N, C-alpha and C positions, 0 to 999 in steps of 0.2 A: 395452376393459372395461365389461362392463354395471353399474348398478346393484345388482343382486340378488347378483354378487358382489363389489361392492365391502365389503360389509359386513365380514368379516373383517378385508381391507385396513386398512378403518378402524380398528378394533379394534389391529391391528398399529402402525396410523400414530401411534398415542397414546403410542406409547414412543419413537418419533422426537420428538413434541413434548415430552418428557419430557425429555430429554438435550439440547434447544435452549438456549441463553441469551436474558437479555430482551429482549436487543439484537435478537436474532432474530425474537424473539414480537414486538415492536414492529413490525418489518416487514412479518410475517407478518399484522399488526392494519391498516396500512397500506392490504393490498389486499384487506380484507374489504368486501364492499357492503351497505350498507342498503336497505330498500324505501324507493324512491324516494318513498314519501307521509309519511315519517314526519320528513325534514328532517335539517339539517346536523348538530343535537345530538340528546343525547350523543355523545359517539364510540365507534364499535362496539370490540369485545374479543372472545377469544375463547374465555373462559370464561364462566359464569353470573353475571349479574349479583350483585355484594354478595360472592362467590367469591375466594380470596387469587390475582392475577392472575400470582403467582409460580409456577405451575402445581404446584402439592404434588400428592405423591402419593395425599393422600384425593381431591382432586375428579376427577384424572383416573382414577383406581379407579372412581369413582361414575359418571363417564360410560361408561366400560368396562361396568360392570357394567348399565346401561340396556342399553347397543345388544348384551349379550349375550342381555336378555332377550324383545328385541323379536324377532319372526319376520319371516321377509322382507318378507310384504304390510303391516306397520307401518313395515318400514326404509321400502321402497320411494315409502309416501306421507308420511311424514315428509319424505323428501327432495324429495320431487316438488313437497310444496305449501311446503316453506320456500322452497325456491329457484326457483317461481312468485311469491311474494310478494315478492320483489326488481323483478319489474318492474310488478303489478300487485296490488290487494288481494282477496285471499280472498272466496269467495263464502259465505254462508253455512254450507252444508253441508259444503262444505272448511274451515272452522272449527269446528264441531262436529266433524267425523270426528278433528282434531288435538288436541281437549279430551277425546273417547275415549278416544284411544291414553293420552292421559296419564294419565287416572283410571285407564286397565288397568293401568298401569306403575309408578301409586302415585309418579310426580314430577310434578315443577311444570313449567309453560310453559317457564319457562325454561331449563331441561333441554334440552328439545327444541329451542329455538332456538340453543342453544350446538351441539348434535349438527349443525344446521343451516351453524353457521358453521365448524367444525368440517371440515364437509364440503366448505366451501368454499373450506379453508387445503390442504386434500386435493389439491382440483385445482389449486392454484397448484403443490403437492409434485410431483401428475403431469405437469404442466405444464413443470416446471422439470426434471423428471429423464427424462424420459421422450421429452419434446418438444423442449424447445430448448438448442443446446447456447450456449457461453458467444458465441461468433461469431454464432450467432441472434440473441441478446440486443440484442447492440450493433447489429447491422445494423439490425433491428426498431425499436429506439429513434432511430436517426441516419434511417431513411428517411421514420418519424412526423413528425420534428420537421422536415424536410426540404418538407414541405407547409404544418402552421402551427409556425413554430418555438416552442421550449418556452421556457417561462420561466426556464430552468434558465438560461440565455445571460445572463439580467439582473438576477437575484440569484444571492445565495450565502447565502442565510441557508434552512434547510431548510424553516424553521417561517413563514416567509413564503411559502414558494414549496406548502405546501399549502394555506394559503389560498387560493392562485392557480387550485386543480382545480376549475374550473367545471364543473356536469353537460354547457353546452353544449360545451365543450371535449373534454372527456373521449367523449362522443356523436357529435362529428367522426372523432375515432382511430379509436372503435368501427366507424362507418361504412367508414371504410379498410380497416379489417383484414377484415369482411365480407366486404367485394369482393373483397379478395385472395385469400380462402378462396374465394369462387365462381371469381372467374379459377382458380386454381392444381387447380380439379375440371375445368372445363371445356377446357383449354389444354393441348394436348402441351408435353410438357416439351424435346422438340427446337427449337419453335418460340422458345420463349424462351432455349435455350443459344444459337439464333441470334442474337438479337439481342446476347448478352452478348459474342460472339465477335465481333462487329462493333463494340463499345462499346471492348472490350480492343486491335483492332486499330486505331481512333483514337488511343486511349491511348497505344500503342506509337511508331504515327509519322501524325501528324495531317498533314504535308504532302501534299495531293492528296486527302485525304481530306476526306467532308463530316461532320461532329458530327451523334450519334444524338441529334432530338429528340424531344419526349412524342409530334409528330403521328405521328412515324415509329412510335414505340411503339405505339399507339392505331390506327393501321391494320394493322399486321402480327398483333397479337395480340386484334384486334375487341373495342376499346374503345371504348365512345361519346366522340365527341369533348366531350360537356359533364362527362367524369369525367377531364380531362385532370391534375387533383392523382395521382390514381389511376397514370397514368403517370408525376409525379413521384415518387412512391413507389415505384413501380419499379423505378424508373431509377436510385437508389440501392442498391436491394436487389444488382441487375446488376454491383456492381463489388466483386464478391469474386469467389472461387475457385468449379471449376464445383461442387466435391461440398457445399459450404456451399449454395449454389444448389439443386441438384438434393434434397438431404434437406428443407432448409426445403419445399420444394414438395411435399415426400413427407408430412411432418407436419402443413402447414397444414390438409389437407381433414381431418386427425381431430381437431381441438382442437374441444371443448363452446363452445357460448356463455358462459357464466361463463369461460369460460379467454380466451378472447376479449376480455371485459371485464376481465380482469387484466389483459391483456395493451395496453389503454388508457390503462392509468395508469401504463406505463413509462414515458413523457417526463417525470412530473412527480415521478420517483425517484430516490434516489440510485443507481447502476448500482453501484457498490462494494457496498451492502447488499444489493442481488442477487444480486450473484456470489459475495459471502460466505455467503449461505441458500442458494444453490446448492452449494456446494462441502461443505456441512454436510449436505444432503438428500442427497446423491449418496452420501455416506462413511457415512451412518446407514443407507440404504436398504439396502446392498450387508450391514451389520449384521446387520439386521433381514427379511433375504430379502423385503421385498415385492415387488422385480420381480428379475429374472436382470439380471448385471450389462450393462453398455453393452457394445456392441460397441466393439471397439479403437479404428476409426475414429471414433470417438463418444465419445471417454472428455474428460473436463472437463481443461480446460490452468489451471484458476486453480489460482496454487499457496495451499497453507492455511500459515498461518501455525504459527511453531514453539509446541506446545500449552503446554510447560513454562516459556513467560514470558510476564509481563505488563509491555508497553514501548511506549513512542510513540518514533517516526520521526519525523527532519526532513524536513520536506518540501519548503520553501524556507529557504534560507539569508540571514541579516541580509547587508548590503553589507561589503565591508571597510574602507569609509571612511563615518560617520554623520555628522550636524550636531549640535554640541552644542544640545539645547533643540527638536528638531525633532523629528518622526516618522521612525522608524527605515523607511527604504524602499530595498527591498523587504520588506514585512512578513514577519516570520521566521511559519512555520505548521506544525503536528507532525501524524500520524494514528496512531489508534491501531495498533500493530503485533505483536497479541498474539491469543493464542485469543480469539474473540468472545466463546465460548459463556461467558464467563467473567463478561463484561459484566453488572453485575447496575445498574447507569443509579446507582451511587454514586463513578464515577469522573471525577475532575477534574482539566485541566493546571494546575499557576502556573507563573509563570516568575518568574526571578530573573537579574539582573545580577551578576558575578562577576569580579572582577580576574585575568588569566591569568598574574600573577606568583606568586598565593599561592591563588587560587581561594577567596578570600574574598569572602562577599557582603556586598554593599553595596545594602541596599533603600532610601539614602537618597538613595540618586546614578539611582533609575530612577523614571519616574512614568507610569503608566498600565499597572500590572499589581498592583492590590489584588485584584483578584476572580478566583478560578479559573473558567475556562470548564470547563462540563462536556464526556466525551468521547462517544463511541459507535461501534461498527460503521462503519466508513467515512466517518467527518465527519473533514475537516480541520478544526482550530482555528487559526485567522490571527488572531494579536497585531497588532492596525491601529494600537494610539496608544502603543507605547512609546515613551517619549521619557529619552535618558538625558543629567543635567544637568550633569555637567562636562565636561571637556575631557581628552585624554590627556597634555596637557603640563602641564596644571594638577598630574597626577597622576603627575608624573616622566614620561611619556613611556609611562603603563600602556596596554596594548590589554583589552580587554574581551572580555566573551562572553557569551550567555545560556544558563542552565540552567534546564532544563525537568523539570520534577517530576512524576510520573504520582501521585496521591494517590488512597486510599480512603478517602472518609468514613464514619463508624459512623452519620450522623445528618446531616440537611440544614446543608449545609456555610453559608448565612446562619444559621440558628441557633444552631450550634455549627462554628464556622468552626477552633477548633484542633481538633476530637475529627478527626481526620485519621490514617491510616500512608502515608510516603511510600514505594512500590512499587518504584520504578526513578526513574533521573533520565536525561540524555541535552542534552552542550552544542553550542553552535555553534561556527562558525567565528569567532577571532579579530574583534574589529573596534577600528578606531584611529578616536576621536573628535575631530572637526577643529574649529575656532570659526567657521571660513567655510565657504563653500559656495564660496567660490575658490581653496580649498585643494584642490579636488578633480582641481582642473582641472590640477595639474604631474603629472606623470610619475612614478612611484612605485618606478622604480628603485633609487634610494637607500635605499626601505624591503625593497626583497628581499632574499631569501637569496641570500648570496653562497658559491660553493663552490672552495675554492684547494688544497687537496690530498685523496688520499685513501689510505690505509696499512692493508691491505698492497697492491700494485698490480694481483696478479694471485691469484686460486685456482681450483678447479676447478669443471667446467660442473655437477657435482651440486648445490653450492651447499653452506651452510653455514659461507663462512668468516666470522670476525668481523671487523668494517669498522670501522674510526674516520675519520669524513667529518670536517673541518676547513674554517672558514670565518667567516661573520658573520653577523649578524641571523636568526638561527635561533630560533625560538619554543617554548616549551613550553606544545603545545594538542594536542588529538586530533587534529587535521586537519592535520599535521606527516606529509610523505611523504618518503622516499629512491625515486626512480626511476631503476633499472637498465634503460635500453633502454625496453620500455612496459612492466615488472613493474614496481609500487608495493610497498613494505613500510615497514611502520609504525617509527620508529626509537625507539633509547631516549635520552632527552634528558640531556644533563649541564652544558652552557652553551649560551648565545647562540653561540658560536664552536665546540661539538663534538656531535658526532651518533652514537649505536653503533645500529648494526644487523647481521644475519647474510646475507649475499649469497644472494637468492634463485638457485633451478634458473636454468639460462640454456644454449643453446647455444655450442660454444667459438666464442672472437672478442671482440672488444674493443667497450664499449660505453659509452653516454655514462651517467654520474651528476651528475641533478640533484637539488633539493631544494625543496619548495614548502610555505609555510608557512598553504594555501589551497589550495582543489581550481584557481581561475582564473587564479595566478600561479605561475609555476616560476623559479627561479636563471635569470639569461644565463649565466651561469659554470658551465661544467661540469668536470668529472673525466672520467678515461678508467680505467674498470677491466677486463681482461682474464681471459677463462675460459679455463681449459686445458683440455684434450681428455682424459680421463681415461682415455684409452686407451692415450697416449702420456706421461702422468706417471710420471716412474721414483720409483719407490719404494724401491729399495735392496734389501736381501738381503731374499728371497722369505720366507725360513725363518723374520723377525720378522714376525707378525701388528702391523700399525699401522690403528691408527683414525686418523679423520677430525683428529680434534684433535693427531696425532702429525703428520700432514703439514703443520698450518701452522706460521710462522714463530715460532721461540720467543723473539727479544729483536727485531724490526723496530720501529723507535720508540724501542724502550726498552719496549714491551707483550710481555706474553707473552702470547700470543694464543691459546694450549693451553688454556689456566686460562679461568676465567667470569667473570674479573676481581672474582675476591672479596675478593684479594691487592691493596695499593696497589701502582702502576708508578712509575717514573722517568724524567723526560726530561731527557736527555744535553744539557748546553749553558746550561741554567736557573740559577739562583741556586739552593743548597743549603736555603734557607727555603722554597722553592715544590715542592721536589723532589717530595714525598711528595702523591699527591691523590687523591680519594675513587676510591677502589677496584671501584664499579659500572658505569664510565660511560668517557669520553674523556678527552683533553685541548685547553684553548683555548690559542692562541699570539698571540702579536702578531707583525708582520711587520715586516721592517727589517734592519738590519746585525744582531739578534738572530736573525733568521729566518734568515739565509745561514750563522750559526754554525750553526743547532740543522740546517740540512738537513745542512751539511757532516759533523755528529756523525752525522747518521742516514745518510748513505753510508759511513762508515766503518763505521756497527754491520753495514751491508746489507754493504759487501763486504770 
């Protein structure tokens, strides 16, 4: 696309900017280049200095109006001079020409500079939507850091990372990208694919084959021996499928110098922020018809979050057992899991400690959670200094869990710490807090959930059978699961000895049923539930239309499974004082002589 035809596209692009969120604008600002002779401060922003950086309609409308009033020559000159000054200062004649355009259009030079920055972001938009797929972005970042390891590997703080971006480091990456572009221009794709096939063959069958070295790549592709780093980079790119490699080789020669400069920043960027920006760019591009839809084989794979929710998702769960007054390790962490366009810089995550018995918050039992953490698009927030100040034994063997609240502050949280709204919350798996690390060595089998009986014993393969699972050590937490074979369901908790659920759909035959209070440990004991083939179930008189409920047993174990447990039920053999139990769950049973009597009573009911 030539610069002359980019003027109407740039005007359309302003609509895309208007529909991006502030988190996306921050990501774009991180790719904007400033003239090399200006220095490192102040930071570059998309809009004119002094304007509202939240991209209000008035500012964008004024920029669009200026673009409309420009003729093609003025537009070409502005873009050319503002792009050139990124590399070197303008001479007096060029500065005079920009001043002349500013006076003719009756706008300040700030607006012309802003148009230059918007053009830079348009180049990023074109790079991410037309030239680079998700796989290209990941591969290029890995390839660059294979030559000069990225500081991302040594730090988790993005602010610290941004300070480590040195001109010399970025220049090294840019040099590699420029040489890659020349390589793809002069080299036949067949030669590159030949080396790729050799590498894949070695990966599949390393015995009897020589590994592909950088020297071999240099000799095959006519790369100078002192450019070994280029072969190192290319070797990483070759570790992909043929389509990704050929599409990258086809796209690279089309990249503009400014786009190569933007790619050279990849190792310093949060890849998830870039992928999220790309996904929104792609969708808005189709909406405003800036480019034709991408070919099917280049469609973007990154899943967009649900636009109707603002939530955080747990990335790292805390351990099942933690030590009293020590940092919880692994440290729990969360990430924003909503529509990033809605992030406006005022969203923070706060952590609280809850009892799992009643989910009451215990602020005095937790240390290291006083300050909420700001969250952004693609940013993982890790809570590294959490300490629980009591033991589970001190609190009656209580399990604890963390709750993460996503808060939206109306103002600065340090100035007005109570001026917020809780948008959503999420809880971790339960934690048992021990008094000493020696207790970690003991096997936790005694604390694992135990399964003893399941009622009924069978049901149709279409699923939907109401199940009561009996045992012990069941926890009332969001992490509790019942597994039917390989299918997990979330049960309804009644007590630490009873869980209720509906059987999931499953092919006919017996399956093992287990229970878990956390993702990493399942009950040692199991029960067996048998799925009946619905084609062989005798439903009786076909003239009577029966629903799923009518096929379920009516009085098994004293429970009416055809109901929704809205009425109380009776367990035969128990003392009359405890006959009536709550209606929405199941029953807890003790085992021994009384259990045998109950089993006989159940058998009498069945048979």
